[in-house]
C-alpha positions in Angstrom: 24.0 5.4 -38.1 22.4 7.2 -41.0 24.1 10.3 -42.5 20.8 12.1 -42.0 20.7 14.4 -39.0 17.5 15.3 -37.2 17.3 17.9 -34.5 14.1 17.7 -32.3 13.4 21.0 -30.5 11.6 20.1 -27.3 11.5 17.0 -25.2 7.8 17.0 -24.7 5.8 13.8 -25.4 5.7 14.5 -29.1 9.4 15.0 -29.3 10.2 11.9 -27.2 8.0 9.7 -29.4 9.6 11.1 -32.6 13.1 10.5 -31.1 12.3 6.9 -30.3 11.0 6.1 -33.8 13.7 7.9 -35.7 16.6 6.7 -33.6 15.4 3.1 -33.9 15.4 3.5 -37.7 19.0 4.6 -37.6 18.9 8.3 -38.0 21.2 10.6 -36.1 18.8 12.2 -33.6 19.6 15.1 -31.2 16.9 16.4 -28.8 17.4 19.9 -27.5 15.4 20.9 -24.4 15.4 24.3 -22.6 14.6 22.7 -19.2 16.6 20.2 -17.2 14.4 17.2 -17.8 12.2 15.5 -20.4 8.4 15.8 -20.5 7.5 19.3 -21.6 4.1 20.0 -20.0 4.6 16.7 -18.1 6.6 18.0 -15.2 6.8 17.9 -11.4 7.3 20.4 -8.6 9.2 19.7 -5.4 7.5 20.7 -2.2 9.2 19.7 1.1 11.1 16.9 -0.6 8.0 15.5 -2.3 7.8 15.5 -6.1 4.3 16.3 -7.3 3.1 15.8 -10.8 2.1 19.3 -11.8 1.0 18.9 -15.5 -1.0 16.1 -17.1 -2.0 13.6 -14.5 -4.2 11.1 -16.5 -2.8 8.2 -18.6 -5.3 7.0 -21.1 -5.3 5.5 -24.6 -2.4 3.3 -23.6 -2.5 1.6 -27.1 -0.6 4.7 -28.4 2.5 3.8 -26.3 1.8 0.1 -26.7 2.0 0.4 -30.5 5.1 2.7 -30.4 7.1 0.6 -27.9 6.3 -2.7 -29.6 7.5 -1.3 -32.9 10.9 -0.8 -31.3 11.1 -4.1 -29.6 9.9 -3.4 -26.1 6.6 -2.8 -24.3 4.9 -0.5 -21.8 5.2 -3.2 -19.1 8.9 -3.5 -19.7 9.6 0.2 -19.4 7.3 1.4 -16.7 5.0 0.1 -13.9 1.4 1.0 -14.4 -1.8 0.2 -12.5 -5.4 0.4 -13.8 -7.6 2.6 -11.7 -11.0 1.3 -10.7 -12.5 4.7 -10.1 -12.0 7.1 -13.0 -13.0 10.1 -10.9 -14.9 11.0 -7.8 -17.3 13.9 -8.2 -18.8 16.3 -5.6 -21.6 18.8 -5.9 -22.7 21.7 -3.8 -25.9 19.9 -2.9 -23.8 17.3 -0.9 -24.1 14.6 -3.5 -21.2 12.5 -4.6 -20.7 10.0 -7.5 -17.8 7.7 -8.5 -17.5 7.1 -12.2 -16.1 3.6 -12.6 -13.9 1.9 -15.2 -16.7 -0.7 -15.2 -19.7 0.7 -17.1 -22.1 -1.6 -15.3 -20.9 -0.5 -11.9 -21.3 3.2 -13.0 -24.8 2.4 -14.2 -25.8 0.9 -10.9 -24.2 3.8 -9.0 -26.2 6.3 -11.1 -29.4 4.4 -10.5 -28.9 4.6 -6.8 -27.7 8.2 -6.9 -30.2 9.6 -9.4 -32.8 7.3 -10.9 -33.3 4.1 -12.9 -34.3 6.2 -15.9 -31.0 8.2 -15.7 -29.1 4.9 -15.5 -30.8 3.8 -18.7 -29.8 7.1 -20.3 -26.3 6.5 -19.2 -26.3 3.1 -20.9 -27.5 4.7 -24.2 -24.8 7.4 -23.7 -22.1 4.7 -23.5 -23.5 3.0 -26.6 -23.3 6.4 -28.5 -19.8 7.2 -27.4 -18.6 3.7 -28.4 -20.0 4.2 -31.8 -18.6 7.7 -32.1 -15.1 6.7 -31.0 -15.1 3.7 -33.4 -16.1 6.0 -36.2 -13.6 8.7 -35.5 -10.5 6.9 -34.3 -9.2 6.1 -37.8 -10.1 9.1 -39.9 -9.4 11.7 -37.2 -7.2 10.4 -34.3 -4.8 8.1 -36.2 -4.7 10.1 -39.4 -2.2 12.6 -40.7 -3.9 15.9 -40.6 -7.3 15.3 -42.3 -9.0 17.7 -44.7 -12.7 17.8 -45.1 -13.0 15.7 -48.2 -10.7 13.0 -47.0 -12.3 12.9 -43.6 -15.8 12.4 -45.0 -14.5 9.8 -47.4 -12.7 7.9 -44.7 -15.8 8.0 -42.4 -17.8 6.0 -44.9 -21.6 5.6 -44.8 -21.7 4.1 -41.3 -19.5 6.8 -39.8 -21.5 9.5 -41.5 -24.6 8.0 -40.1 -23.2 8.1 -36.6 -22.3 11.8 -37.0 -25.7 12.6 -38.5 -27.5 10.9 -35.6 -25.4 12.8 -33.1 -25.9 16.2 -34.7 -22.3 17.4 -35.1 -23.5 21.0 -35.5 -24.6 20.9 -31.8 -22.4 22.0 -29.0 -21.3 19.4 -26.4 -23.6 21.1 -23.9 -26.6 21.0 -26.2 -26.0 17.3 -27.0 -25.7 16.3 -23.4 -29.0 18.1 -22.7 -30.5 15.5 -25.0 -28.6 12.6 -23.4 -29.4 13.3 -19.7 -32.2 14.8 -17.6 -30.2 15.0 -14.4 -28.2 18.3 -14.7 -25.4 16.9 -12.6 -24.6 14.2 -15.3 -24.8 16.9 -18.0 -22.2 18.9 -16.0 -20.1 15.8 -15.3 -19.7 14.8 -19.0 -19.5 18.4 -20.2 -16.2 18.7 -18.2 -14.5 16.6 -20.9 -14.4 19.7 -23.1 -11.8 21.1 -20.7 -9.6 18.1 -21.6 -9.1 20.0 -24.9 -8.9 23.3 -23.2 -12.4 24.4 -24.4 -15.8 25.5 -23.3 -18.7 22.9 -23.4 -20.9 25.7 -24.8 -18.6 26.2 -27.9 -17.0 22.8 -28.4 -18.5 20.2 -30.8 -20.7 17.3 -29.6 -18.1 15.0 -31.0 -16.0 15.5 -27.9 -18.3 13.1 -26.2 -15.9 10.5 -27.4 -13.5 11.4 -24.6 -15.9 9.7 -22.2 -15.2 6.4 -24.2 -11.5 7.1 -24.0 -11.7 7.1 -20.2 -14.0 4.1 -20.0 -11.5 2.2 -22.0 -9.1 2.6 -19.1 -7.2 5.1 -16.9 -3.9 4.1 -15.4 -1.5 5.5 -12.8 2.2 5.3 -13.4 4.8 4.5 -10.7 6.9 7.7 -10.4 4.0 9.7 -11.8 3.6 11.0 -15.4 7.2 12.3 -15.0 8.2 8.7 -14.7 6.6 8.0 -18.1 8.6 10.8 -19.7 11.8 9.5 -18.2 11.1 6.0 -19.5 10.5 7.3 -23.0 13.7 9.3 -22.9 15.6 6.2 -21.7 14.2 4.1 -24.7 15.2 6.9 -27.1 18.8 7.0 -25.7 19.0 3.2 -25.9 18.5 3.5 -29.6 21.1 6.2 -30.0 19.2 9.5 -29.5 21.2 12.2 -27.8 19.6 14.7 -25.3 20.9 18.2 -24.7 19.1 19.6 -21.6 19.2 23.3 -20.6 19.8 24.0 -24.3 17.5 26.6 -25.6 16.9 26.8 -29.4 17.3 30.4 -30.4 16.7 30.1 -34.2 15.9 27.5 -36.8 18.3 28.1 -39.7 17.2 27.8 -43.3 19.3 28.1 -46.4 18.0 28.2 -50.0 14.5 27.5 -48.7 15.5 24.4 -46.8 16.1 23.8 -43.1 19.8 23.5 -42.3 20.0 23.2 -38.5 19.4 25.1 -35.3 21.2 27.8 -33.4 21.3 27.4 -29.6 21.2 30.3 -27.2 24.8 29.3 -26.2 26.0 30.2 -29.7 26.4 26.7 -30.8 25.1 25.6 -34.2 23.7 22.1 -34.7 23.5 21.1 -38.4 20.5 19.1 -39.5 18.7 18.3 -42.7 15.4 17.7 -40.8 14.1 19.6 -37.7 11.0 18.6 -35.7 9.6 21.5 -33.7 7.9 20.2 -30.6 6.7 23.5 -29.1 3.7 25.8 -29.4 3.1 26.6 -33.0 2.5 30.2 -32.0 6.3 30.5 -31.3 6.9 30.0 -35.1 4.1 32.4 -36.0 5.5 35.1 -33.8 9.0 34.7 -35.2 10.6 33.6 -31.9 12.7 31.1 -33.8 13.5 33.4 -36.7 11.6 35.2 -39.3 12.4 32.6 -41.9 10.2 30.0 -40.3 7.1 32.1 -39.8 5.6 30.7 -42.9 5.7 27.1 -41.5 2.3 27.8 -39.9 -0.8 29.8 -40.9 -0.3 33.5 -40.2 -3.7 33.9 -38.5 -3.5 33.0 -34.8 -6.4 30.6 -33.7 -8.4 31.2 -30.5 -6.4 30.1 -27.5 -7.4 27.2 -25.2 -7.7 27.3 -21.5 -4.8 28.0 -19.2 -4.9 27.2 -15.4 -3.9 28.3 -12.0 -2.5 25.3 -10.1 -1.3 24.5 -6.6 1.3 21.7 -6.0 0.9 20.8 -2.4 2.4 18.5 0.3 -0.1 18.8 3.1 -2.7 16.7 5.0 -6.3 16.7 3.7 -9.3 16.6 6.1 -12.9 15.9 5.5 -14.3 13.9 2.5 -12.4 10.9 1.4 -10.5 11.5 -1.8 -9.7 9.1 -4.6 -6.9 9.7 -7.0 -8.9 12.0 -9.4 -11.6 14.2 -7.9 -13.8 17.0 -9.3 -15.6 19.6 -7.1 -18.3 21.3 -9.1 -20.0 24.6 -8.8 -23.7 25.2 -9.2 -23.2 28.0 -11.7 -21.2 26.1 -14.3 -21.8 28.4 -17.3 -20.3 31.4 -15.4 -16.9 29.7 -15.3 -16.6 29.7 -19.1 -18.2 33.2 -19.5 -15.6 34.6 -17.1 -12.7 32.9 -18.9 -13.6 33.1 -22.6 -15.8 36.2 -22.8 -14.4 38.4 -20.0 -10.8 37.0 -20.0 -11.0 36.9 -16.2 -10.2 34.3 -13.6 -13.5 32.5 -12.8 -15.4 33.7 -9.8 -17.0 30.3 -9.3 -14.4 27.7 -10.5 -14.7 24.0 -10.8 -11.8 22.5 -8.9 -9.8 19.4 -9.9 -7.9 17.7 -7.2 -5.4 14.9 -7.9 -4.5 13.1 -4.7 -1.4 11.3 -6.0 -0.9 8.9 -3.0 -4.5 7.6 -3.4 -6.5 5.4 -3.6 -4.4 3.9 -0.7 -5.7 4.6 2.7 -3.6 7.2 4.5 -3.1 7.7 8.2 -5.0 10.8 9.5 -2.9 13.9 9.6 -0.3 12.5 7.2 0.9 14.9 4.5 0.1 13.8 1.0 0.9 14.9 -2.5 -2.0 17.0 -3.8 -2.3 18.9 -7.1 -5.2 21.4 -7.5 -6.2 23.0 -10.7 -8.8 25.6 -11.8 -9.3 26.8 -15.3 -8.1 30.2 -16.3 -7.8 32.5 -19.4 -4.7 32.2 -21.5 -3.6 35.8 -21.1 -0.3 35.2 -19.4 1.4 37.5 -21.9 -0.8 40.4 -21.0 -1.6 42.5 -17.9 -5.0 41.1 -17.2 -4.2 38.8 -14.2 -3.0 40.8 -11.2 -1.6 39.5 -7.9 -4.8 40.7 -6.3 -6.9 38.6 -8.8 -4.8 35.5 -8.1 -5.2 35.9 -4.3 -8.9 36.2 -4.8 -9.0 33.1 -7.0 -7.1 31.2 -4.4 -9.6 32.3 -1.7 -12.6 31.3 -3.8 -11.0 27.9 -4.7 -10.2 26.7 -1.2 -13.4 28.2 0.3 -15.4 26.2 -2.3 -13.5 23.0 -1.4 -14.2 23.7 2.3 -18.0 24.1 1.6 -18.0 20.8 -0.2 -16.2 19.1 2.7 -12.5 19.1 1.8 -10.1 21.1 4.0 -6.8 22.1 2.4 -4.7 25.0 3.6 -2.1 26.2 1.0 0.7 28.2 2.5 4.1 29.3 1.1 5.7 26.5 3.2 3.5 23.6 1.8 2.5 24.7 -1.7 3.7 26.2 -5.0 1.2 28.2 -7.1 1.6 28.3 -10.9 -0.2 30.9 -13.0 -0.9 31.6 -16.7 2.1 34.0 -16.6 4.3 31.1 -15.3 3.1 28.8 -18.1 3.7 31.5 -20.7 7.3 31.9 -19.5 7.7 28.1 -19.7 6.0 27.7 -23.1 6.8 30.9 -25.0 4.1 32.4 -27.3 1.4 30.4 -25.6 0.0 33.1 -23.3 -0.2 30.1 -20.9 -2.6 28.1 -23.1 -2.0 24.5 -22.1 -3.9 22.8 -25.0 -2.9 24.9 -28.1 -6.0 26.3 -29.8 -9.5 26.0 -28.4 -11.6 23.2 -29.9 -14.5 25.5 -30.7 -16.8 24.6 -33.6 -17.0 21.2 -35.3 -14.6 22.3 -38.1 -11.8 23.1 -35.6 -10.3 19.7 -36.1 -9.3 20.8 -39.6 -7.6 24.0 -38.6 -4.7 22.6 -36.5 -1.4 22.4 -38.3 -0.2 18.9 -39.1 3.2 17.3 -39.1 4.5 18.7 -42.4 5.0 22.3 -43.3 5.6 24.4 -46.5 9.2 24.8 -45.4 11.3 21.8 -46.6 12.8 19.9 -43.8 10.7 21.4 -41.0 8.1 19.2 -39.2 5.8 19.8 -36.2 4.8 17.8 -33.2 3.0 18.6 -29.9 -0.4 19.5 -28.5 -0.8 22.6 -30.7 -0.8 20.5 -33.8 -3.0 17.6 -35.1 -4.4 15.4 -33.6 -4.6 17.8 -30.6 -3.7 18.2 -26.9 -3.2 15.6 -24.2 -0.5 13.1 -23.6 -1.7 10.4 -26.0 -2.5 12.9 -28.8 0.8 14.6 -28.4 2.5 11.2 -28.5 0.6 10.5 -31.8 1.7 13.8 -33.2 5.3 12.8 -32.6 4.8 9.5 -34.4 3.1 11.3 -37.4 6.1 13.7 -37.6 8.5 10.7 -37.6 6.5 9.0 -40.3 6.6 12.2 -42.4 10.4 12.5 -41.9 10.9 8.9 -43.1 8.5 9.4 -46.0 10.6 12.4 -47.1 13.8 10.4 -46.9 12.3 7.7 -49.0 11.2 10.1 -51.7 13.3 10.6 -54.8 12.3 14.2 -54.9 14.8 16.8 -53.8 12.1 19.2 -52.7 8.6 19.2 -51.5 6.1 20.5 -54.0 2.4 21.2 -53.3 2.9 21.2 -49.5 -0.1 22.5 -47.6 -0.3 23.6 -44.0 -0.1 20.4 -42.0 -0.9 18.1 -44.9 1.2 15.5 -46.5 3.3 16.8 -49.4 2.2 15.8 -52.8 4.5 15.4 -55.8 
């Protein structure tokens, strides 16, 4: 075991992946986590004895965990049981139409031809070609990179990548670009939904977020035991390599001495010495001084615009009406109003789109049998204010389930069969976030350059999680943890005794 001690604050996906990598390389790693289980935003709620995934529910970009686990001598298949999903999502509209988007692009194309028109199917084919090119261009310089700056990003893109961006029109919003890709407004709405994967509005997010469509078409998997099972598997791998986990241990302050991190103080009064600390929490907690005034300067002082929050229902109840698949989306006809309510008025949407994750599907269930259901509607991240009243929440619940009923799905949430979670609840669980579930909103094409990266101006302090580069979502948070581990190892390899020329989120330069 190395004499170097690393404390990781937070057992979210970023912290878990950092722990695996650093423990495998022989460092003394301790993970402190305020809750009683690993996962962070990946968590479950128990309703009538059923455990329901109540955070992220989609497993994509499996190559991220493939690469990490292979690097420590194991594999995804060895550590968890996963199954590819044939239907990426089932979509419903108020006009009574329904479309399954398939993992097989040819099947989706045929379904679109029958559902809309042959011309729209051809547009979908061109859309797939564009998203493949876009993803290929951006995976290296944006997704895999340590925090990019504008110059390095443009250089890494090369002439071919710059050509792809120029053809796309990066200054356009996602909504504007999709208007050029499709004539059928329902397809424009369907693919605009991917902006919400980054907690953003399709009207303000860049057209480059089209690449999320390619991410899903590359594969979506379900995990036995749910996404919580994935978090547990990663914690188990980290422990096998020597990492120690301290649950129900809240970090009160990150200590620094002589301009360098020296450890963390726990709420219990215990002090854990460390020469490196990885903070796997919302960057806003550092900015607001929740972990001590001395570490405020680790992130830029100006708070970025917050991403979406949510109101969710974790349910164990029968469903009646339309046949659900695992992932289902119930659209409204007034799509723009949802984002106007949330981002402009800071209100719960009057006409929300509803995501329904039926976690026992796609298996056929006996009629009347209770199943595990997770429902989500987008909400403003104002959980630290007074804007969301109990009356507004009840009204939102009424609107949500009335909308599902109109589109053919009958669900009846009651205190006995469901647990509702609000932006206020998410804010309490993730301090300083206001309930924002994706860090900052990805609004404007330069927003990718404004997230903090793994390194900070404070020697020995590193960042991971969905509020830092490369962004929100399970695979991105996992990548952030790997980038933080790489930065820690690079600092140990350096003969310098201090970091000079450090920039917010950038690699230190001698």
